[in-house]
C-alpha positions as CSV (number, residue, x, y, z in Angstrom):
1,M,0.0,0.0,0.0
2,N,1.2,3.5,-0.8
3,E,1.7,5.9,2.2
4,W,-0.4,8.7,0.6
5,K,-3.5,6.5,0.9
6,L,-3.2,6.5,4.7
7,V,-3.9,10.2,4.8
8,Q,-7.5,9.7,3.9
9,K,-9.6,9.3,7.1
10,D,-13.0,8.7,5.5
11,P,-13.8,7.1,2.1
12,S,-16.3,10.0,1.5
13,E,-13.2,12.3,1.1
14,A,-12.5,10.5,-2.2
15,L,-8.7,11.2,-2.0
16,A,-7.1,10.5,-5.4
17,R,-3.6,10.8,-6.9
18,L,-3.6,12.3,-10.4
19,H,-1.6,11.0,-13.3
20,F,-1.5,13.1,-16.5
21,F,-1.0,12.1,-20.1
22,S,-1.0,13.8,-23.5
23,V,-1.9,12.3,-26.9
24,K,-2.5,13.8,-30.3
25,K,-5.7,13.1,-32.1
26,K,-5.9,13.6,-35.9
27,H,-9.0,15.2,-37.3
28,A,-10.1,16.6,-40.7
29,E,-8.3,19.9,-40.1
30,G,-5.1,18.6,-38.6
31,E,-4.2,17.5,-35.0
32,I,-5.4,18.4,-31.6
33,E,-3.7,17.7,-28.3
34,V,-5.8,15.8,-25.8
35,R,-4.9,15.7,-22.2
36,I,-6.0,12.7,-20.2
37,T,-6.2,12.7,-16.4
38,V,-6.2,9.4,-14.5
39,K,-7.4,9.5,-10.9
40,E,-6.1,6.7,-8.7
41,F,-8.5,6.5,-5.7
42,A,-7.2,5.7,-2.2
43,T,-10.5,3.8,-1.7
44,A,-12.1,2.3,-4.7
45,R,-15.9,2.8,-5.0
46,T,-16.2,-0.7,-6.1
47,S,-13.7,-3.5,-5.4
48,D,-12.1,-3.6,-8.8
49,M,-12.3,0.0,-10.2
50,Q,-9.6,2.0,-8.5
51,F,-8.6,4.1,-11.6
52,Y,-10.7,6.5,-13.6
53,A,-9.4,8.2,-16.8
54,T,-11.1,11.2,-18.5
55,A,-10.1,13.3,-21.5
56,D,-10.1,17.1,-21.4
57,L,-12.3,17.6,-24.5
58,E,-15.5,16.5,-26.0
59,L,-15.8,14.7,-29.3
60,N,-18.7,14.3,-31.8
61,Q,-19.7,17.8,-30.9
62,K,-22.1,18.4,-33.9
63,T,-24.1,15.3,-33.2
64,L,-24.1,14.1,-29.6
65,R,-21.2,15.4,-27.5
66,F,-19.1,12.6,-25.9
67,Q,-16.3,13.0,-23.4
68,P,-14.0,9.9,-23.5
69,C,-13.4,8.1,-20.2
70,G,-12.6,4.7,-18.8
71,W,-12.6,2.8,-15.5
72,S,-10.2,-0.1,-14.6
73,E,-8.4,-1.8,-11.7
74,T,-5.1,-0.6,-13.3
75,L,-3.8,2.7,-14.5
76,A,-2.9,1.2,-17.9
77,G,-6.4,-0.3,-18.2
78,A,-8.2,3.0,-17.4
79,L,-5.9,4.9,-19.8
80,G,-6.4,2.3,-22.5
81,E,-10.1,2.3,-22.2
82,C,-10.2,6.1,-22.4
83,M,-8.1,6.1,-25.5
84,R,-10.2,3.3,-27.1
85,N,-13.3,5.5,-26.5
86,M,-11.5,8.5,-27.9
87,R,-10.7,6.6,-31.1
88,K,-14.4,5.8,-31.7
89,F,-15.4,9.4,-32.3
90,D,-14.2,12.3,-34.4
91,Y,-13.2,15.8,-33.2
92,E,-15.4,18.3,-35.0
93,T,-14.3,21.9,-35.1
94,A,-16.9,24.7,-34.6
95,D,-18.0,26.2,-37.9
96,D,-19.3,29.3,-36.2
97,P,-16.8,31.2,-34.0
98,A,-19.8,32.7,-32.1
99,A,-20.6,29.2,-30.9
100,L,-17.5,29.2,-28.7
101,P,-18.0,30.0,-25.0
102,S,-17.7,33.7,-24.3
103,D,-14.7,33.2,-22.0
104,C,-12.8,31.3,-24.6
105,G,-9.2,32.6,-24.9
106,R,-9.1,34.4,-21.6
């Protein structure tokens, strides 16, 4: 057991160590960098799902937005599931600049 897990006093605190990854996703207009954060929970919510990975962007924006993610009992498993889900959908750029959030670029 890692020492950092001992700091959590109550499972409701949901203490997690973060692991960061970066990958490039090709799309019609080039490439985009995707950052994936994997949370390693001190106390798993279920007995076999200690790692949760999520990408920092949404895909399939023009049809039905989807944010890639993945659960697993290992870091590599969660990262791999997130990347598999990321490969299933295309990144679609916004045609209308006015469609971007008003705080974009700040």
